[in-house]
C-alpha positions in Angstrom: -22.9 -14.9 45.9 -21.5 -12.1 48.0 -18.0 -12.3 49.3 -15.8 -10.3 51.7 -12.3 -9.1 51.1 -11.5 -8.8 54.8 -13.6 -11.4 56.6 -11.4 -11.1 59.7 -13.2 -7.8 60.5 -16.2 -9.9 61.7 -14.4 -10.4 65.0 -15.6 -6.8 65.7 -19.1 -8.2 66.2 -18.1 -9.0 69.7 -17.9 -5.3 70.3 -21.7 -5.2 69.9 -22.0 -6.7 73.4 -20.9 -3.4 74.9 -24.0 -1.3 74.1 -26.1 -4.3 75.1 -24.4 -4.5 78.5 -24.8 -0.8 79.0 -28.5 -0.9 78.3 -28.9 -3.9 80.6 -27.2 -2.0 83.5 -29.5 0.9 82.9 -32.5 -1.4 83.2 -31.6 -2.6 86.7 -34.6 -3.2 89.1 -35.6 -0.4 91.6 -37.0 -1.1 95.2 -40.6 0.1 95.5 -41.5 2.5 98.3 -45.1 3.6 98.7 -46.0 7.1 99.9 -49.5 8.0 100.6 -49.2 11.5 99.3 -48.0 10.3 95.8 -50.1 7.3 95.3 -52.2 9.1 92.8 -49.0 9.4 90.6 -48.4 5.6 90.3 -50.4 5.1 87.1 -48.6 8.0 85.3 -45.1 6.7 86.4 -45.8 3.2 85.0 -46.8 4.7 81.6 -43.6 6.8 81.4 -41.4 3.9 82.3 -42.9 1.8 79.4 -42.3 4.6 77.0 -38.8 5.1 78.1 -38.0 1.4 77.7 -39.4 1.4 74.2 -37.3 4.4 73.3 -34.2 2.8 74.7 -34.9 -0.5 72.8 -35.3 1.3 69.5 -32.1 3.3 70.1 -30.3 0.1 71.0 -31.5 -1.6 67.9 -30.5 1.4 65.7 -27.1 1.5 67.3 -26.6 -2.2 66.8 -27.7 -2.0 63.2 -25.4 1.0 62.6 -22.4 -0.8 64.0 -23.3 -4.1 62.2 -23.4 -2.4 58.8 -20.3 -0.4 59.6 -18.5 -3.7 60.3 -19.8 -5.2 57.1 -18.5 -2.1 55.3 -15.0 -2.5 56.7 -15.1 -6.2 55.7 -15.3 -4.9 52.0 -18.3 -6.9 50.7 -18.4 -7.5 46.9 -20.0 -9.6 44.2 -17.1 -11.5 42.4 -16.4 -10.8 38.7 -17.1 -13.3 35.9 -13.3 -14.0 35.9 -13.5 -14.9 39.6 -16.5 -17.1 39.1 -14.7 -19.1 36.4 -11.3 -18.9 38.2 -9.7 -16.8 35.4 -6.5 -15.2 36.6 -4.9 -14.0 33.3 -6.1 -12.3 30.2 -4.2 -12.3 26.9 -5.2 -9.8 24.2 -4.9 -10.4 20.5 -5.8 -8.0 17.8 -5.9 -8.9 14.1 -6.1 -5.9 11.7 -6.9 -6.9 8.1 -4.7 -4.7 6.0 -5.7 -6.2 2.6 -6.7 -3.9 -0.2 -10.5 -4.5 0.3 -10.2 -2.7 3.6 -9.5 0.5 1.7 -13.1 0.9 0.6 -14.2 4.5 0.8 -16.4 5.3 3.8 -17.4 9.0 3.9 -14.4 11.3 3.9 -12.0 8.4 4.8 -11.5 4.7 4.2 -12.3 1.7 6.5 -8.6 1.1 6.9 -7.9 4.6 8.2 -11.0 4.6 10.4 -10.0 1.4 12.2 -6.4 2.5 12.6 -7.7 5.7 14.2 -10.1 3.8 16.5 -7.2 1.6 17.7 -5.0 4.7 18.4 -7.8 6.2 20.5 -8.8 3.1 22.5 -5.7 1.1 23.2 -4.6 1.2 26.8 -1.0 2.4 27.2 -0.1 0.0 30.0 -2.0 -3.0 28.6 -0.2 -5.6 26.6 -1.3 -6.8 23.2 -0.2 -9.3 20.5 -0.9 -7.5 17.2 -1.3 -9.3 13.8 -1.7 -8.2 10.2 -1.7 -10.1 6.9 2.1 -9.9 6.8 3.5 -9.4 10.4 3.1 -10.4 14.0 4.0 -8.0 16.9 4.2 -10.1 20.0 3.3 -8.9 23.5 3.6 -5.2 23.1 2.4 -2.4 25.4 -0.3 -0.2 24.0 1.9 2.9 23.9 4.4 0.9 21.7 1.7 -0.3 19.4 0.4 3.2 18.9 3.8 4.3 17.6 3.8 1.4 15.1 0.3 1.7 13.8 0.8 4.8 11.6 3.7 3.0 9.7 1.7 -0.1 8.9 0.9 -0.2 5.2 -1.7 -2.0 3.1 -0.8 -5.5 2.1 -0.7 -6.7 -1.5 -1.9 -10.1 -0.4 -5.5 -11.0 0.2 -6.1 -12.4 3.7 -6.6 -16.1 4.2 -8.9 -16.1 7.2 -8.4 -19.8 8.1 -4.6 -19.2 8.3 -5.0 -16.1 10.5 -7.3 -18.0 13.0 -4.8 -20.9 13.1 -2.0 -18.5 13.7 -3.9 -16.8 16.5 -4.6 -20.2 18.0 -0.9 -21.2 17.9 0.1 -17.9 19.6 -2.6 -17.9 22.2 -2.2 -19.4 25.7 -3.4 -22.9 26.5 -3.0 -22.6 30.3 -6.0 -23.2 32.5 -7.1 -20.0 34.2 -6.3 -17.9 31.1 -8.7 -16.3 28.7 -7.6 -15.1 25.2 -9.5 -12.0 24.1 -9.4 -11.8 20.3 -10.4 -8.7 18.4 -10.7 -9.5 14.7 -11.0 -6.4 12.5 -11.9 -7.2 8.9 -14.5 -6.9 6.2 -14.3 -10.8 5.8 -13.6 -10.5 2.1 -13.7 -14.1 0.8 -11.1 -14.2 -2.0 -10.1 -17.9 -1.6 -13.7 -19.3 -1.2 -13.0 -20.2 2.4 -15.5 -21.5 5.0 -15.0 -20.8 8.8 -15.6 -24.1 10.6 -16.3 -24.2 14.4 -13.0 -26.1 14.8 -11.0 -23.0 14.0 -12.2 -21.3 17.2 -10.3 -22.2 20.3 -12.6 -22.9 23.3 -10.2 -20.9 25.7 -10.6 -17.8 23.6 -13.3 -15.2 23.1 -13.6 -13.9 19.5 -15.1 -10.4 18.9 -15.4 -9.7 15.2 -15.5 -6.0 14.2 -16.9 -6.2 10.7 -17.8 -3.4 8.4 -18.8 -4.6 4.9 -19.5 -2.3 1.9 -21.9 -4.8 0.3 -23.4 -2.3 -2.2 -20.2 -0.4 -2.9 -20.4 0.8 -6.6 -17.0 0.3 -8.3 -15.4 0.4 -11.7 -12.1 -1.5 -12.2 -9.4 -1.6 -14.9 -8.9 -5.3 -15.0 -6.4 -6.2 -17.8 -4.1 -4.5 -20.3 -2.3 -6.3 -23.1 -0.8 -5.8 -26.5 -1.4 -7.6 -29.7 0.7 -6.3 -32.6 0.2 -2.5 -32.6 -3.2 -2.9 -30.9 -3.6 -2.3 -27.2 -6.5 -3.9 -25.4 -8.1 -2.7 -22.1 -10.6 -4.8 -20.2 -12.8 -2.8 -17.8 -15.6 -4.0 -15.5 -18.2 -2.6 -13.2 -20.3 -4.2 -10.5 -23.4 -2.0 -11.2 -25.2 -0.8 -14.2 -25.3 2.9 -15.3 -21.9 3.8 -13.8 -19.9 6.1 -15.9 -16.3 7.4 -16.0 -13.8 9.0 -18.4 -10.7 6.8 -19.1 -7.3 8.1 -20.2 -4.0 6.5 -21.3 -0.9 8.5 -20.8 2.6 7.7 -21.9 5.4 9.7 -20.3 2.7 12.0 -19.0 1.5 12.7 -22.6 -2.1 11.8 -23.4 -2.2 9.3 -26.2 -5.8 8.0 -26.0 -9.0 8.7 -24.2 -12.6 7.5 -24.1 -15.7 7.5 -22.0 -17.2 4.5 -20.1 -20.9 3.9 -19.7 -22.0 0.6 -18.2 -25.6 1.0 -19.4 -26.1 -2.4 -21.0 -23.2 -4.6 -19.9 -20.9 -4.8 -16.9 -17.8 -5.4 -19.0 -16.2 -3.4 -21.7 -13.4 -4.3 -24.1 -11.5 -1.2 -25.4 -9.0 -1.2 -28.3 -6.6 1.5 -29.5 -3.6 1.6 -31.8 -0.2 2.9 -30.9 3.3 2.1 -32.2 6.4 2.7 -30.2 9.8 1.1 -30.2 11.3 2.9 -27.2 11.3 1.8 -23.6 8.7 4.0 -22.0 6.3 4.0 -19.1 2.6 4.9 -18.9 -0.6 4.8 -16.9 -4.3 4.1 -17.6 -6.7 5.9 -15.3 -10.4 6.4 -14.6 -12.5 8.2 -12.0 -14.4 6.2 -9.4 -15.3 6.5 -5.7 -15.4 2.8 -4.8 -12.0 1.2 -4.5 -9.3 3.7 -5.4 -6.5 1.2 -6.1 -8.1 -0.3 -9.2 -8.7 3.1 -10.8 -5.1 3.1 -12.2 -3.0 0.6 -14.1 0.7 1.2 -14.7 2.6 -0.3 -17.7 5.8 -0.1 -19.6 6.5 -0.6 -23.3 9.9 -2.3 -23.4 12.1 -2.0 -26.4 12.9 -5.3 -28.1 16.4 -6.6 -27.5 18.2 -8.7 -30.0 19.4 -12.1 -28.9 23.2 -12.6 -29.5 24.2 -15.9 -31.1 27.8 -17.1 -31.6 28.8 -19.7 -34.2 32.0 -21.5 -33.3 33.4 -22.9 -36.6 34.5 -21.9 -40.1 31.6 -21.1 -42.3 28.1 -20.3 -41.0 25.5 -22.4 -42.9 23.3 -20.5 -45.2 20.1 -21.7 -43.6 21.2 -20.2 -40.2 21.9 -16.8 -41.9 18.4 -16.8 -43.3 16.8 -17.6 -39.9 18.9 -15.4 -37.7 18.3 -12.1 -39.6 19.9 -8.8 -38.4 16.6 -7.3 -37.6 16.0 -9.7 -34.7 19.4 -11.4 -33.9 23.1 -10.6 -33.7 24.8 -13.6 -35.4 28.6 -13.6 -35.0 31.3 -16.2 -36.0 34.5 -17.0 -34.3 37.3 -19.6 -34.8 38.0 -21.7 -31.8 41.6 -20.4 -31.8 40.3 -16.9 -30.9 37.8 -18.1 -28.3 38.1 -16.8 -24.8 35.8 -16.6 -21.8 35.1 -12.8 -22.0 34.0 -13.1 -25.6 31.8 -16.1 -25.0 29.9 -14.7 -22.1 28.5 -11.8 -24.2 26.2 -14.2 -26.1 22.9 -15.9 -25.3 23.3 -18.9 -27.5 26.5 -20.7 -28.7 26.3 -23.0 -31.7 29.1 -25.6 -32.0 30.0 -26.4 -35.6 32.2 -29.2 -36.8 35.5 -28.0 -35.3 37.3 -30.2 -32.7 37.5 -28.0 -29.6 40.5 -28.4 -27.3 39.9 -29.4 -23.6 40.5 -25.8 -22.4 37.7 -24.5 -24.5 35.3 -27.3 -23.5 35.8 -26.3 -19.8 34.8 -22.7 -20.8 31.7 -24.2 -22.3 30.9 -26.0 -19.1 31.2 -22.8 -17.2 29.0 -21.1 -19.8 26.3 -23.7 -19.1 26.7 -23.4 -15.3 25.9 -19.7 -15.7 22.7 -20.4 -17.6 24.0 -20.0 -21.1 22.5 -22.2 -23.9 24.4 -24.3 -26.3 23.3 -25.8 -29.6 25.3 -28.8 -30.7 25.3 -29.7 -34.5 26.3 -33.4 -34.7 29.8 -33.8 -36.3 30.6 -36.5 -38.8 33.0 -38.3 -36.4 31.3 -40.6 -33.8 34.3 -40.6 -31.4 34.6 -36.8 -31.4 30.8 -36.5 -30.7 31.0 -38.8 -27.7 34.0 -36.9 -26.3 32.1 -33.6 -26.7 29.0 -34.9 -24.9 31.1 -36.1 -22.0 32.9 -32.7 -21.8 29.6 -31.0 -21.6 28.7 -33.2 -18.6 26.0 -35.3 -20.3 25.8 -38.9 -19.0 25.0 -40.4 -22.4 26.8 -41.9 -25.4 26.0 -42.2 -29.1 26.5 -44.7 -31.8 26.0 -44.1 -35.5 23.1 -45.6 -37.4 23.2 -45.6 -41.2 19.6 -46.8 -41.8 17.3 -44.5 -43.8 14.7 -42.9 -41.5 12.3 -40.0 -41.8 11.4 -37.1 -39.5 7.7 -37.7 -38.8 6.9 -36.4 -35.3 6.7 -33.0 -33.7 6.4 -32.4 -29.9 3.6 -29.8 -29.9 3.4 -29.9 -26.1 7.0 -28.7 -25.5 7.4 -25.2 -24.1 9.7 -24.3 -27.0 6.9 -24.7 -29.5 4.2 -22.9 -27.5 2.0 -20.7 -29.8 4.3 -21.7 -32.8 2.2 -24.2 -34.6 -1.4 -23.2 -35.3 -2.5 -26.9 -35.3 -1.1 -30.4 -35.0 -0.3 -31.7 -38.4 -0.1 -35.5 -38.8 0.8 -35.8 -42.5 3.5 -33.6 -43.9 6.5 -33.9 -46.3 8.8 -36.0 -44.1 12.5 -35.1 -44.5 14.8 -38.1 -44.9 18.0 -38.8 -42.9 20.5 -41.3 -44.1 22.8 -41.3 -41.1 22.0 -40.3 -37.6 23.1 -41.0 -34.0 21.3 -43.2 -31.5 21.6 -42.0 -27.8 22.0 -44.3 -24.9 20.1 -41.8 -22.8 17.9 -39.2 -24.4 16.7 -35.8 -23.3 13.4 -34.2 -24.0 12.6 -34.7 -27.7 11.5 -31.9 -30.0 11.5 -33.7 -33.3 11.4 -37.5 -33.6 12.4 -40.0 -36.3 10.5 -42.9 -37.7 12.7 -45.3 -35.7 11.5 -43.6 -32.4 14.9 -41.9 -31.8 15.1 -38.1 -31.3 16.2 -35.9 -34.2 16.3 -32.8 -32.1 16.3 -32.9 -28.3 17.2 -30.8 -25.3 19.1 -31.6 -22.1 18.4 -29.5 -19.0 21.3 -28.2 -17.0 21.4 -24.7 -15.5 21.5 -23.7 -19.1 20.1 -25.9 -21.9 21.9 -28.1 -24.4 20.1 -28.5 -27.7 21.4 -31.4 -29.9 20.7 -32.1 -33.5 21.6 -35.7 -33.9 22.7 -35.7 -37.5 25.0 -33.7 -39.7 22.9 -31.3 -41.7 24.3 -31.4 -45.2 22.7 -32.2 -48.6 24.5 -35.6 -48.8 22.9 -36.7 -45.6 19.5 -35.1 -45.3 17.1 -32.7 -47.0 16.0 -31.2 -43.7 17.4 -27.8 -44.7 14.9 -27.8 -47.6 11.8 -28.1 -45.3 11.3 -24.5 -44.0 8.1 -25.4 -42.1 10.3 -27.6 -39.9 13.8 -26.1 -39.8 12.7 -22.5 -39.3 10.5 -23.0 -36.2 13.2 -25.3 -34.6 16.2 -23.0 -35.0 14.2 -19.8 -34.6 12.7 -20.9 -31.3 16.1 -22.1 -30.1 17.5 -18.7 -31.0 14.8 -17.1 -28.9 15.1 -19.5 -26.0 17.1 -17.0 -23.9 14.7 -14.2 -24.6 12.1 -13.5 -22.0 9.1 -11.7 -23.3 8.7 -9.1 -20.5 5.0 -8.4 -19.8 3.6 -4.9 -19.9 3.3 -5.0 -16.1 3.7 -7.3 -13.1 1.1 -8.1 -10.4 2.2 -7.4 -6.8 2.3 -10.4 -4.5 2.8 -13.0 -7.2 6.0 -15.0 -7.8 7.5 -12.6 -10.3 10.8 -13.4 -12.0 12.3 -10.6 -14.1 15.3 -11.6 -16.3 17.3 -8.6 -17.3 20.0 -8.6 -20.0 22.7 -6.9 -17.8 26.3 -7.9 -17.5 27.3 -7.1 -13.9 31.1 -6.6 -14.1 31.6 -5.6 -10.5 30.0 -6.1 -7.1 27.2 -3.7 -7.7 23.7 -4.9 -6.9 20.4 -4.0 -8.7 18.1 -1.5 -7.0 14.5 -0.8 -7.6 13.6 2.8 -7.0 10.2 4.4 -6.8 9.6 7.8 -5.2 11.5 7.7 -1.9 11.7 3.9 -1.8 15.0 2.1 -2.6 14.6 -1.7 -2.7 17.3 -4.3 -3.1 15.5 -7.5 -4.4 16.8 -11.0 -4.3 18.9 -11.4 -7.5 20.8 -14.1 -9.3 23.7 -13.3 -11.7 23.6 -15.4 -14.9 26.7 -14.5 -17.0 25.1 -11.8 -19.1 21.7 -11.8 -17.3 20.5 -10.9 -13.9 17.3 -12.6 -12.6 15.3 -10.6 -10.0 12.9 -12.7 -7.8 10.1 -10.4 -6.7 7.6 -12.3 -4.7 7.5 -10.1 -1.6 8.7 -6.8 -3.0 7.7 -4.3 -4.0 4.5 -3.6 -2.0 3.2 -0.5 -3.8 1.9 -0.1 -7.3 3.8 2.2 -9.7 6.7 2.5 -12.1 10.0 1.3 -10.7 13.4 2.2 -12.1 15.9 -0.6 -12.3 19.2 1.0 -11.3 22.7 -0.5 -11.2 25.8 1.5 -10.3 23.6 4.7 -10.3 22.6 4.0 -14.0 18.9 3.5 -14.8 18.7 0.4 -17.0 15.0 -0.4 -17.3 11.6 0.6 -16.0 9.2 -2.0 -14.6 5.5 -1.5 -13.8 3.7 -3.1 -10.9 0.0 -3.2 -10.2 -2.3 -4.5 -7.4 -4.2 -7.7 -8.0 -7.8 -7.2 -8.9 -9.0 -10.2 -6.8 -10.2 -8.2 -3.9 -12.8 -6.0 -5.5 -15.4 -8.7 -6.1 -17.4 -8.0 -2.8 -17.8 -11.6 -1.8 -17.9 -12.1 2.0 -17.6 -14.8 4.7 -20.3 -15.8 7.1 -19.5 -16.3 10.8 -20.4 -19.7 12.3 -22.8 -20.0 15.2 -20.3 -20.6 18.0 -20.8 -19.7 21.7 -17.5 -17.8 22.0 -17.8 -15.9 18.7 -19.5 -12.5 18.8 -20.0 -9.4 16.5 -19.3 -6.0 18.0 -19.7 -2.5 16.8 -16.5 -0.7 18.0 -13.0 -1.2 19.5 -14.4 0.6 22.6 -17.0 -2.1 23.0 -14.3 -4.7 23.0 -12.6 -3.0 25.9 -15.9 -2.7 27.7 -16.6 -6.4 27.4 -13.1 -7.1 28.9 -13.9 -4.8 31.8 -17.2 -6.5 32.5 -15.3 -9.8 32.9 -12.8 -8.2 35.3 -14.9 -5.8 37.2 -16.0 -6.7 40.8 -19.2 -5.1 42.1 -18.3 -3.6 45.5 -20.9 -3.0 48.2 -19.0 -1.3 51.1 -20.2 2.1 50.2 -23.8 1.0 50.4 -23.2 -0.7 53.8 -21.5 2.5 55.1 -24.4 4.6 53.8 -27.0 2.4 55.6 -24.9 2.6 58.8 -24.9 6.4 58.6 -28.7 6.4 58.0 -29.2 4.3 61.2 -26.9 6.7 63.2 -28.8 9.8 61.9 -32.2 8.2 62.8 -30.7 7.5 66.3 -29.6 11.1 66.7 -33.0 12.4 65.6 -34.8 10.1 68.2 -32.4 11.2 71.0 -33.1 14.9 70.2 -36.9 14.8 69.7 -38.1 11.8 71.7 -37.8 12.7 75.3 -38.9 9.8 77.5 
């Protein structure tokens, strides 16, 4: 339906009466006078008068039509836009740019990621406002010129996109006011890492969703999936998504080539490669292949950490012989100290403290409490004296008490499910040579049992504080038990307790996961740990634990590579980080059939759709042109039709 911007101009139609009045005056009646000598001209005069009146009527009509269309032109006629038809007064623009790794698929000389960033740079309107989202960040209500400055600095994300969460986030940010339309541009390949399904309920009825999707469904790709060590053997798992793909593969350590081979996925899409290499030094390396699919899974960084010895302190007189045989110098540092020489500085150098049969004074027991609160581990060997044992447990902050039991019992159960014995026992043994115990302690409140006795009480148990307290509930001597003569039981128990503070650091960490790195560093001052890689200097979240520092790396770093662990400008370790391989599986989402969900081909098309909604079709030029046509016809008639 046509509308007018200035309908008040229609008052000018009254001016059309003027030419009508003028013509009526010219058509006034004349008095007839007959002359005999001109009578023969009467018929000619009547014919001329009719012709003249017809000419004047046509000219009057043309003039009226010209002025009518001229008035319409000045009233600014137009057909309203779709926005006007639906009473839409505001438009909000939302752009989601998927910056997950799957968007880095190679497309010609560039990648999809680079092409889309370039398209946004070229098509964003400087004065228009946008809310811009990525997998990691939200930039609210920014002008196009500001967004163009930010786009080059946006990096790829280590996290796969969760499309349901993104759509919910857009829905929360979008306007819910009547008269407002939310224009959503969703740029993604719709990689479906988390097996999602896009339900119609995710799409807000007050929003228009335009999906700009470019999927590399047939992208040939080879991926280095996993790398692990078993003894002196190193294992590499490589996969391909198509047969007959080939590539060389190389392993370099400190830029020195240590192994190479050639991949040919002729018969199978998976290959398991094994090579031998022995190294005791802390060194960093890289596995690489050549492939034109995804580039980020062509490399895998790793470090070969040197093995550190756990430090164990025996507080007492003589170290039992069985402990010396278990804590050998090639794997452990076993020291002895008398309680008289114990101080905080000495204690905090150790990973595990073993309490012998000495009666510690209160001052030393407070040091042990502090040691526990700083994530140190303590092993308590039960003393002969019941009263002294109860006092010690209370000083260590355990809400339990003990009483002595002199009944003969046997050690007959092993807790195979405990974390301490993971991968220790090859199988569960039900019948073995049960060690006997003549005297042991019954606990009013037990911890998590490791070994259990025939009377259902714990022989060895652990209490969880910030550090752990391991308790052997009987004095280990030949008069009381033959437990020391059962190597298949005593060795796994004490050996694993000795290793309980050791964290087997993996060859590499996966970016975006909840990585916790425990470093054996004693931070004496206020220095913080830095991670350095190329020009990046990252200060991760870190927790000091007496002679350890724990780094919590769930959001940092964000780029694969070898990172140097630096404290007080000294490089302590090297850590390797790699991208997750979850995004190279080429599994995609389907869009639902919803009225306000569309697929488009370019960012430019998205802007064109917006303009169609907002553009009014104006007609004033056409009316003005028609008015001019009528005036021209009138002028031609006046010049060439003489009446």
